[in-house]
C-alpha positions in Angstrom: 18.2 -21.5 29.1 20.7 -19.0 27.9 24.0 -19.5 26.5 26.6 -16.8 27.4 26.9 -14.4 30.3 24.0 -12.2 31.4 24.3 -8.5 31.4 22.0 -5.7 31.5 22.4 -2.9 29.0 20.2 -0.7 26.8 19.6 -1.4 23.1 19.0 -5.1 23.2 17.5 -7.0 20.4 16.0 -10.4 20.2 16.1 -12.2 16.9 14.2 -15.4 16.4 15.6 -17.7 13.8 19.3 -16.1 14.1 21.1 -19.5 13.2 20.9 -18.9 9.5 19.5 -16.7 6.5 18.2 -13.3 7.3 18.3 -13.9 11.0 21.9 -14.8 10.9 22.7 -11.8 8.7 20.7 -9.5 10.8 22.1 -10.6 14.2 25.7 -10.2 12.8 25.0 -6.7 11.3 23.3 -5.4 14.5 26.2 -6.9 16.8 28.7 -5.0 14.6 26.5 -1.8 15.1 26.8 -2.0 18.9 23.6 -3.7 19.7 23.4 -6.5 22.3 22.0 -9.4 20.2 20.0 -12.2 21.7 19.8 -14.9 19.2 16.6 -17.2 19.6 17.0 -20.5 17.8 16.5 -24.3 18.1 20.0 -25.1 18.6 21.7 -22.1 20.3 25.1 -24.0 20.8 25.5 -24.5 17.1 23.8 -21.1 16.2 26.3 -19.2 18.5 29.3 -20.8 16.8 28.0 -19.4 13.5 27.3 -16.0 15.0 30.6 -15.9 16.5 32.4 -16.9 13.5 30.3 -14.0 11.6 31.1 -11.4 14.0 34.2 -12.3 15.5 32.9 -12.2 19.2 34.7 -14.1 21.8 32.9 -16.9 23.7 32.4 -14.6 26.8 31.2 -11.4 24.8 28.3 -10.3 26.8 26.7 -8.5 23.7 26.2 -11.9 22.0 23.8 -14.4 23.7 21.9 -17.4 22.6 18.4 -18.7 23.7 16.9 -22.1 23.0 13.5 -21.5 21.3 11.3 -23.9 19.3 8.3 -21.9 18.2 6.3 -25.2 17.5 6.4 -26.0 21.2 4.5 -23.7 23.7 6.7 -24.8 26.7 9.8 -24.0 24.9 8.4 -20.4 24.0 7.7 -19.9 27.7 10.9 -21.0 28.7 12.7 -18.7 26.3 10.7 -15.7 27.4 11.9 -16.2 30.8 15.4 -16.7 30.0 15.3 -13.6 27.9 13.8 -11.5 30.7 16.4 -13.1 33.2 19.2 -12.1 30.9 18.4 -8.7 29.8 15.1 -7.6 31.4 12.7 -6.3 28.8 14.1 -6.2 25.3 14.2 -3.0 23.3 13.4 -4.8 20.0 11.8 -8.1 19.5 12.2 -9.3 15.8 10.0 -12.1 14.7 12.1 -13.5 11.9 11.9 -17.3 12.2 9.6 -19.3 10.0 9.2 -22.4 7.9 7.7 -22.9 4.6 6.1 -25.7 2.5 5.2 -26.0 -1.2 2.4 -27.5 -2.9 -1.2 -26.6 -4.0 -4.1 -26.4 -1.8 -5.3 -29.9 -2.9 -1.9 -31.4 -2.6 -0.9 -30.0 0.8 -1.8 -32.3 3.9 -3.8 -30.7 6.6 -1.2 -31.5 9.4 1.2 -29.3 7.3 -1.2 -26.4 7.3 -1.2 -26.8 11.1 2.5 -27.0 11.6 3.1 -23.8 9.6 0.5 -21.9 11.4 2.1 -23.0 14.9 5.5 -22.0 13.9 4.8 -19.0 11.8 1.8 -17.3 13.7 1.0 -18.9 17.0 4.6 -19.2 18.3 5.4 -15.5 17.5 2.1 -14.4 19.2 2.8 -16.4 22.3 6.2 -15.1 22.4 5.2 -11.6 22.1 2.4 -12.1 24.8 5.0 -13.5 27.3 7.3 -10.6 26.8 4.9 -7.7 26.7 4.3 -7.3 30.5 7.9 -6.4 30.9 8.0 -4.3 27.6 4.8 -2.4 29.0 6.3 -2.0 32.2 9.6 -0.5 30.5 7.3 1.8 28.6 9.4 1.3 25.6 10.2 -1.2 23.0 9.4 -2.2 19.3 8.1 -5.5 17.9 9.3 -6.1 14.2 7.5 -8.6 12.3 9.3 -10.1 9.1 6.7 -10.9 6.5 6.8 -11.8 2.9 5.2 -11.1 -0.4 2.8 -13.9 0.4 1.4 -11.7 3.1 0.5 -9.0 0.8 -1.2 -11.4 -1.8 -1.6 -15.0 -1.8 1.1 -16.8 -3.8 0.0 -19.9 -5.8 1.8 -23.2 -4.5 2.6 -21.8 -1.2 -1.0 -20.9 -0.1 -0.2 -22.1 3.5 2.8 -20.0 3.9 1.0 -17.0 2.4 -2.0 -17.5 4.7 0.4 -17.6 7.8 2.1 -14.3 6.6 -1.2 -12.6 5.8 -2.5 -13.6 9.3 0.8 -12.5 10.9 0.4 -9.0 9.2 -3.2 -8.6 10.3 -2.2 -9.4 13.9 0.7 -7.0 13.8 -1.7 -4.3 12.7 -4.0 -5.0 15.4 -1.2 -5.4 18.0 0.1 -1.9 17.1 -3.2 -0.4 18.1 -3.2 -2.2 21.4 0.2 -1.5 22.6 0.7 2.1 21.3 -0.6 3.7 24.5 2.0 2.0 26.5 4.8 3.6 24.4 5.4 0.5 22.2 5.5 0.3 18.4 5.1 -2.3 15.9 6.9 -2.6 12.3 6.1 -5.0 9.7 8.9 -5.7 7.1 7.8 -7.3 3.9 10.7 -9.1 2.6 11.5 -9.6 -1.1 13.5 -12.5 -2.4 16.9 -13.1 -0.7 19.4 -15.9 -0.9 18.2 -18.0 2.1 16.9 -21.5 2.1 13.4 -21.1 3.6 11.7 -21.6 0.1 14.5 -23.8 -1.5 16.6 -26.5 0.0 14.8 -26.4 3.6 11.3 -26.5 2.1 9.4 -29.8 1.5 7.3 -29.9 -1.6 4.1 -31.9 -1.3 3.0 -31.4 -4.9 2.0 -34.2 -7.1 4.5 -33.7 -10.1 2.3 -35.9 -12.4 -1.1 -34.6 -11.0 -3.4 -32.1 -12.1 -1.3 -29.2 -11.0 1.9 -30.5 -12.8 1.8 -27.6 -15.4 1.6 -25.0 -12.4 4.7 -26.5 -10.8 6.6 -26.6 -14.1 5.9 -23.0 -14.8 6.8 -21.9 -11.3 9.9 -24.0 -11.6 11.3 -21.9 -14.5 10.1 -18.6 -12.9 11.2 -19.5 -9.5 14.7 -20.8 -10.5 15.3 -17.6 -12.3 14.2 -15.2 -9.4 16.4 -17.3 -7.0 19.5 -17.0 -8.9 18.9 -13.2 -9.2 18.0 -13.0 -5.4 20.0 -10.6 -3.1 22.4 -11.5 -0.5 20.7 -11.4 3.2 23.0 -8.6 4.3 21.0 -6.1 2.2 18.0 -7.2 4.3 20.1 -6.7 7.6 20.9 -3.2 6.6 17.3 -2.5 5.9 16.3 -3.8 9.2 18.8 -1.9 11.1 17.5 1.4 9.4 14.0 0.9 10.7 14.8 0.0 14.4 14.8 3.7 15.4 11.2 4.1 14.0 9.1 6.2 16.4 5.8 5.9 14.6 3.3 3.5 16.6 3.0 1.5 13.4 5.0 1.3 10.1 5.3 -0.9 7.1 8.3 -1.2 4.8 9.2 -3.2 1.8 12.8 -4.5 1.6 13.6 -5.5 -2.0 12.5 -4.1 -5.4 10.3 -7.0 -5.9 8.5 -6.5 -2.6 8.1 -2.7 -3.3 6.8 -3.5 -6.7 4.1 -6.0 -5.3 3.0 -3.4 -2.6 2.8 -0.8 -5.4 0.7 -3.1 -7.6 -1.5 -4.2 -4.6 -2.5 -0.6 -3.9 -2.8 0.4 -7.7 -4.3 -2.4 -9.4 -7.8 -3.8 -9.2 -8.0 -7.4 -8.0 -8.6 -9.0 -11.3 -5.5 -7.2 -12.8 -3.3 -8.2 -10.0 -4.5 -11.7 -10.4 -3.0 -11.6 -13.9 0.2 -10.0 -12.6 0.7 -13.0 -10.3 -0.4 -15.5 -13.0 2.2 -14.0 -15.5 4.9 -13.7 -12.8 4.5 -17.2 -11.7 4.2 -18.8 -15.3 0.8 -20.1 -14.5 -1.7 -21.3 -17.2 -4.5 -18.9 -18.2 -8.1 -19.3 -16.8 -9.8 -22.4 -18.3 -6.7 -23.6 -20.0 -6.7 -27.0 -18.2 -10.2 -27.6 -18.3 -10.8 -31.4 -18.8 -7.1 -32.0 -18.9 -4.6 -33.6 -16.4 -1.2 -32.5 -17.3 1.8 -34.3 -16.2 5.4 -33.1 -15.6 8.6 -34.8 -14.2 10.5 -31.9 -13.3 11.3 -31.3 -9.7 10.3 -27.6 -9.2 12.1 -24.8 -7.2 9.6 -22.7 -5.4 10.1 -19.1 -4.5 7.4 -16.7 -3.3 8.5 -13.6 -5.3 10.5 -12.1 -8.0 13.6 -10.2 -6.8 16.2 -7.6 -7.7 17.0 -5.0 -5.0 16.7 -1.6 -6.5 19.8 0.8 -6.6 18.9 4.1 -5.1 17.8 6.8 -7.3 18.3 10.3 -6.6 16.7 12.5 -9.1 18.8 15.7 -10.2 17.0 18.8 -9.0 15.5 21.2 -11.7 17.9 24.0 -12.3 17.0 27.4 -13.2 14.8 27.4 -16.4 16.6 30.2 -18.3 19.9 28.3 -17.7 18.6 25.2 -18.9 17.2 26.3 -22.3 18.8 29.6 -22.8 15.7 31.6 -24.2 14.2 33.2 -21.2 15.6 36.5 -22.3 16.1 35.9 -26.1 13.7 35.4 -29.0 14.3 32.1 -30.7 15.8 32.3 -34.3 13.4 33.8 -36.9 13.1 33.1 -40.6 11.3 35.3 -43.0 11.2 32.6 -45.6 10.2 29.7 -43.4 6.7 30.2 -42.0 4.0 28.2 -40.5 0.1 29.1 -40.3 -1.6 28.5 -37.1 -5.3 27.8 -36.6 -6.0 31.6 -36.4 -4.5 32.0 -39.9 -1.5 34.2 -38.9 1.7 33.6 -40.5 4.9 32.9 -38.0 8.2 31.5 -38.1 8.6 27.8 -37.5 9.8 28.0 -34.2 7.4 30.6 -33.0 4.8 27.7 -33.0 6.4 26.4 -29.8 5.9 29.8 -28.0 3.1 31.4 -26.4 3.7 35.1 -26.8 0.7 36.9 -26.1 -1.3 33.8 -24.9 -3.0 33.2 -21.7 -2.1 29.8 -20.1 -4.1 28.5 -17.1 -2.3 25.8 -14.9 -4.5 24.0 -12.4 -2.4 22.4 -9.7 0.7 24.7 -10.6 1.9 25.2 -7.0 4.3 22.2 -7.1 5.6 19.6 -9.2 4.9 19.1 -12.8 2.4 21.9 -12.6 4.8 24.4 -11.2 7.3 23.5 -13.8 4.8 23.9 -16.6 3.9 27.3 -15.1 7.4 28.4 -15.1 7.9 27.1 -18.7 4.9 28.7 -19.9 6.1 32.2 -18.4 9.5 31.8 -20.1 7.8 30.9 -23.3 6.0 34.4 -23.4 2.7 33.6 -21.9 0.5 35.4 -19.4 0.2 32.6 -16.7 -2.6 32.1 -14.2 -2.2 29.3 -11.5 -4.9 27.9 -9.7 -4.0 25.6 -6.6 -5.1 24.8 -3.0 -1.6 25.3 -1.8 0.4 28.6 -1.9 1.8 29.6 -5.2 5.2 30.9 -5.0 6.2 31.5 -8.7 6.4 35.3 -9.3 5.0 37.1 -12.3 1.8 35.2 -12.5 -1.9 35.6 -11.1 -2.6 33.1 -8.5 -6.2 31.9 -7.6 -7.1 29.6 -4.7 -8.9 26.6 -5.8 -10.3 23.4 -4.1 -11.0 20.9 -6.9 -13.0 18.9 -4.3 -15.6 21.6 -3.8 -17.9 22.8 -6.9 -18.4 26.2 -5.3 -14.8 26.8 -5.3 -14.3 25.7 -8.8 -17.1 28.1 -9.9 -15.5 30.9 -7.9 -12.1 30.3 -9.4 -13.5 30.2 -13.0 -15.3 33.5 -12.5 -12.2 34.9 -11.0 -10.1 33.8 -13.8 -12.0 35.2 -16.6 -11.2 34.7 -20.3 -9.8 34.2 -22.7 -7.6 31.1 -22.0 -5.5 29.7 -24.8 -4.1 26.8 -23.0 -5.4 25.0 -19.9 -3.0 22.7 -18.3 -4.9 20.1 -15.7 -2.0 19.2 -13.4 -3.6 18.8 -10.1 -3.6 15.5 -8.5 -3.5 13.4 -5.2 -2.5 10.0 -4.1 -4.7 6.9 -2.9 -6.0 7.5 0.5 -6.6 11.3 0.1 -10.4 12.2 0.8 -12.1 13.5 -2.5 -9.5 11.9 -4.8 -12.1 11.4 -7.3 -13.0 15.1 -7.4 -9.4 16.2 -7.3 -8.1 13.9 -10.0 -10.9 14.1 -12.5 -14.4 15.1 -11.7 -13.4 18.7 -10.7 -11.2 19.1 -13.8 -14.1 18.0 -15.9 -16.4 20.5 -14.0 -13.9 23.4 -14.5 -13.5 22.7 -18.3 -17.2 22.4 -18.7 -17.9 25.8 -16.9 -15.3 27.5 -19.1 -16.6 26.2 -22.2 -20.2 27.5 -21.2 -18.7 30.8 -20.4 -16.8 31.1 -23.8 -13.4 31.3 -22.3 -11.8 28.4 -24.3 -12.2 29.5 -27.9 -11.1 28.4 -31.3 -7.3 27.6 -31.2 -7.4 26.8 -27.6 -5.8 23.5 -26.2 -6.3 21.4 -22.9 -3.4 19.3 -21.7 -4.0 16.6 -18.9 -1.5 14.6 -16.7 -2.5 11.0 -16.7 -0.3 8.2 -15.2 0.9 4.7 -15.8 -2.1 3.7 -13.9 -4.2 5.1 -16.6 -2.9 2.8 -19.4 -5.2 0.1 -20.6 -8.3 2.1 -20.1 -9.6 0.9 -23.3 -10.3 -2.6 -21.4 -12.7 -0.8 -19.2 -14.1 1.7 -21.7 -17.8 0.5 -21.3 -17.8 1.2 -17.7 -15.7 4.5 -18.0 -18.3 5.7 -20.5 -21.0 5.4 -17.8 -18.9 7.8 -15.6 -18.3 10.2 -18.6 -22.1 10.2 -19.2 -23.1 11.5 -15.8 -24.6 15.0 -16.3 -22.6 16.9 -13.8 -20.3 17.3 -10.9 -22.7 15.7 -8.4 -23.9 12.9 -10.6 -20.4 11.9 -11.3 -19.5 11.9 -7.6 -22.6 9.7 -6.9 -21.5 7.3 -9.8 -18.0 7.0 -8.3 -19.4 6.4 -4.7 -22.0 3.7 -6.1 -19.5 1.7 -8.0 -16.4 2.1 -5.5 -14.1 3.8 -7.8 -12.6 6.4 -5.6 -9.1 5.4 -6.3 -5.9 6.5 -8.2 -6.2 4.0 -11.0 -9.8 4.6 -11.9 -9.6 8.2 -12.1 -6.5 8.3 -14.1 -8.3 5.7 -16.6 -11.0 8.2 -16.4 -8.7 11.1 -17.6 -7.6 9.0 -20.6 -10.9 8.1 -21.6 -12.1 11.7 -21.4 -9.4 12.8 -23.5 -10.1 10.4 -26.1 -13.8 10.9 -25.9 -13.9 14.6 -26.1 -11.3 14.9 -29.0 -13.8 15.1 -31.8 -16.5 17.3 -30.0 -13.9 19.7 -29.0 -12.2 19.6 -32.3 -15.6 20.9 -33.9 -15.1 23.9 -31.6 -11.5 24.6 -32.8 -10.2 23.0 -29.4 -7.8 20.2 -29.0 -7.3 17.9 -26.0 -4.5 15.7 -25.1 -2.6 14.2 -22.0 0.8 13.0 -21.0 1.3 9.9 -19.1 4.5 10.6 -17.1 7.0 7.8 -15.9 8.3 8.1 -12.3 9.0 11.8 -11.8 10.8 13.4 -8.8 7.8 15.6 -7.4 6.7 16.3 -3.9 3.9 13.9 -4.3 6.2 11.1 -5.7 8.4 11.8 -2.6 5.7 11.3 -0.2 4.9 8.1 -1.8 8.5 7.0 -2.9 8.6 3.6 -1.7 6.0 2.9 -4.3 6.1 5.5 -7.0 9.8 6.0 -7.4 10.6 2.4 -7.0 8.5 1.9 -10.1 11.0 1.1 -13.0 14.0 1.7 -10.9 15.8 -1.4 -12.2 15.1 -0.1 -15.8 16.6 3.3 -14.9 19.5 1.8 -13.2 20.5 -0.4 -16.2 20.0 2.4 -18.6 22.0 4.8 -16.4 19.4 7.5 -15.9 17.4 8.9 -13.1 13.6 9.7 -12.4 12.6 12.6 -14.6 12.5 15.9 -13.2 9.1 18.1 -13.2 10.6 20.2 -16.0 11.3 17.2 -18.3 7.7 16.4 -18.1 6.5 20.0 -18.5 8.2 20.2 -22.0 6.0 17.7 -23.7 2.9 18.7 -21.8 3.3 22.3 -22.9 4.3 21.2 -26.3 1.1 19.4 -26.9 -0.8 22.7 -26.1 1.4 24.7 -28.6 0.5 25.6 -32.1 3.5 23.3 -33.1 1.2 20.2 -32.0 -1.8 21.6 -34.0 -2.1 18.0 -35.6 -2.2 16.1 -32.4 -5.5 15.7 -30.7 -7.1 12.9 -28.5 -4.0 11.1 -27.4 -2.4 10.3 -24.1 1.5 10.5 -24.9 3.5 8.1 -22.8 6.7 10.2 -21.2 8.4 7.3 -19.3 11.6 7.3 -21.4 10.6 3.9 -23.0 9.8 1.9 -20.1 6.4 0.7 -21.2 7.8 0.1 -25.0 10.5 -1.7 -23.7 8.5 -4.1 -21.6 5.9 -4.7 -24.3 8.6 -5.5 -26.9 10.7 -7.7 -24.5 13.8 -5.6 -24.8 13.7 -5.1 -21.3 12.1 -8.4 -19.9 11.7 -7.2 -16.3 9.2 -4.7 -17.5 7.2 -7.2 -19.8 4.8 -8.5 -17.1 3.8 -4.9 -15.6 3.8 -3.3 -19.0 1.4 -5.8 -20.5 -0.9 -5.8 -17.6 -1.1 -2.0 -17.3 -1.8 -1.7 -21.1 -4.2 -4.4 -21.2 -2.2 -6.7 -23.4 -2.6 -9.7 -21.1 
């Protein structure tokens, strides 16, 4: 049944679990934005009192209705759906927010608790959707929003039943999106971080045996969970995020709400399963593998369980790179020269100290120089006196350079581009790269670069005094732990052999190829040095490039809390171009075979513990777990 007057108007939203927590905050926020809100809850009389107190709505306000709903009771779900349709017809938005949780290990959790969680968290939402879909299909519009959690992205220890429910809910939502899209309906998954609600604290029953074999687990989670709950964000932040996505027009969308949720999504896409396992273990304060063999630890402390770390990111807006001559002031003027202070370059010529940083009379090839760090590096090299050649698949807009079309995913295109370029090349900047999910990522991010370098070496285009500079990534750190496997890839004889190896081993991903870059740089340092050639790489932190903007929910969210506390923004492409070009200059003639981390100290601060929030991810990425 419905509490409150019925009225038919557009822009209606049904929110389950609207009497408290995220549901209450969301219903309140949307009401204030002008939506007609239908709060579906176990006790609508009590719930409406809370909503009216929060919104200031009158008892007869037609924009605020309450519907009785018990997701654990199929008959209640059917009755609620009928009441909703009688009051407003087909809803514009259905938000599945209600849910319950329970804590305890798989061994400690009773089977009936698993069943209750699945009835409330999965079967109930599925049934309510089924009941409302006919009217929503007939209307030809509508959106279904599923509120998930980090447990739906990755199984979280001690709340495995809750994680299983949320994981199943997400897979159902993905399938549902495909089914209803032809009827004009869409589905959105919101992966929620940690907010100040009671779903995993006071409202959650703990079934763990605190003196049993998992006592050490609960103790560690108690410490971590208590800390994260204290730092949790208010539900109003979630409500604002929900409001922003309700106008989504794509058939399917997934968003993370909260820095911790964004970081877990980032890690789940970036890290192999075994490393992600270590991330979860460290985050939750769990013992190492085998640490409890033959032991039965005991603990008497009552833990507080939470499913994720939390701290909402402050929005970071990177300052656009200004015109290069204005930034460094040397585009039209030579650097100061001294007749008494000289430096000898590898070719034996005397020059002033600062001349070693310049590229006068040199030829610089930038692969992937149409945008991002590559474009900034090409601009910087041009201003430093170089003759610049840019190879890229995209259109190159920088004037004063030679542009060559290149597709790193195709061997024939690489061979043609090398022939068109000719020699000599004094500095080769390997900047091209794409994100996970791009076909041919293994060729574009590494194999194609290697083939291009080998063709240039064979043709004698890279001579004594030349230098090669790669762009790696934080994803490439910790490559030493996988050196044996990476050496197999590096040992492949040619382009096709490397592609076949990657396919066989399932390594066509961003992290594997960035680790390959780091391993290649280190392994080639000595052999190239014997030919008078140096090779290095930079490992940038979050940088405001077009590629990063296309993946900003993951890439630019990385380290956002570190930058916010330090009072800085994500790097500009030019700020990363400086160290990259420096490594290829005569000023860096003693530097060879390294990957220089250019992340304004994020990894170092994490490793040393000076910024504790970065410690876990820094240790995992650098292989220090």
